[in-house]
N, C-alpha and C positions, 0 to 999 in steps of 0.2 A: 495127648499131644501127638503120638505116632499115628493114630487113626486120622487126625486132622492133617498131618503131613501127607499121608496116603491120598486123602481127598484132594489136597492141593496139587499133588503130583499128577494124579489122574486128570484133574481139571486142566492143568497146564498142557498136558498131552493133547487134549481135545482142542484147545485154543491155539497153541503155538507149535504143535507137532511133537512127535515121539522123541526126536533127537534133542530138541530144546528142553523138554521135560526131564529126560534122563540126565543130561549134562547139568542142569540146574540143581537137581536133587541129589546128585552123586557127591560123595565125599572125595577129597583129593586122593585118598588111598583106596578107592573103590576097587573091588574085583567083581567082574561079571562073567558068568558062564554063558557062552553062546556057541552053538554048533560044536559042542564038545571041546571048546577052546576057552582058556581063561584069558580075560582081558584085564590087565592090571593098570590102575591109575586113570585119573580123569582125562588126561591128554590122550591116552590110548583109546579110551572110550569114544572121545570125539572122532579120532581117526577111524575107528570101527564104523561109526555111523556114516561118515563121509564115503567110505569105500563099499558099504553094504546097503545103501539105500537105493533100491532099484524101482520100486513101485511109487508112483506119484500120489495116488489116492489111497492112503492107508489110515487106519485108525486102530487104536489100542485102548481098550477099557478094562478096568479091573476094580475089584472091591475086596478088601480083606474080610475073611470070615472069622479070623482069629488074630488077636493082638496080645502080646505079653511084653512086659518090661522087667528088667532085672531089679532086684531089691535096692541096688545102688542108684537106680534111675538114670543110668547113662548108656544102656544098651537094651535093645528090644528087637522083636521080630514080628513079622506078619506072614500070613499065608491066606490064599483064597483063589478065586477063579479069575481068569482073564479071557478076553475075546479079541483076537487080532483079525482085522478084515483088510483085504487089499483088492483094489479094482484096477484092472489093466486098461490100456488105451482103447480097447474095443468094447469095454463094458463088462468083461467077465469078472465076477467077484468070487474070491475064495476066502473062506473063513476058517480060522484055526482057534480051537478052544483048549484050554488047559489050566494048569495050576501054577501059581507063582509062590515063591518064598523069598522074602526080603529081610535082611538084617539091617537095623538102623542104629546109628550111634549119635549120641548127643555131642555136638560140636562145642568148642570153647566159647562161642558166642551164644550158646543156649539153643540153637536151632538143631533140628534133626536132619541128618543126611544118611543116605543108604551106603553101606560099605560092602554089601553082597546082594546080588540079584541073579 
């Protein structure tokens, strides 16, 4: 289920954009680490994307190399590689590659949302 949530998350990022994908798959009590700062809560995550989206042509792709779930079935984590690409207004493209680690929590409605990224 978590691997499928990761696929859907990545897919939405390609179709609707990074901001929409992260906000959609984030739990209300999400914490995200960006630029050595912790962003707490879904509302703060939305604000972060609004104030930090500078490049217009960006893409983010990722795929988990590893998935594990707790024996209770309500918490899990993934890690793997990501590729972030940004193209500026004159056509210069910059690519950043790295590793991600995401913690997922089963929500009361049975869906999986990430609580740490």
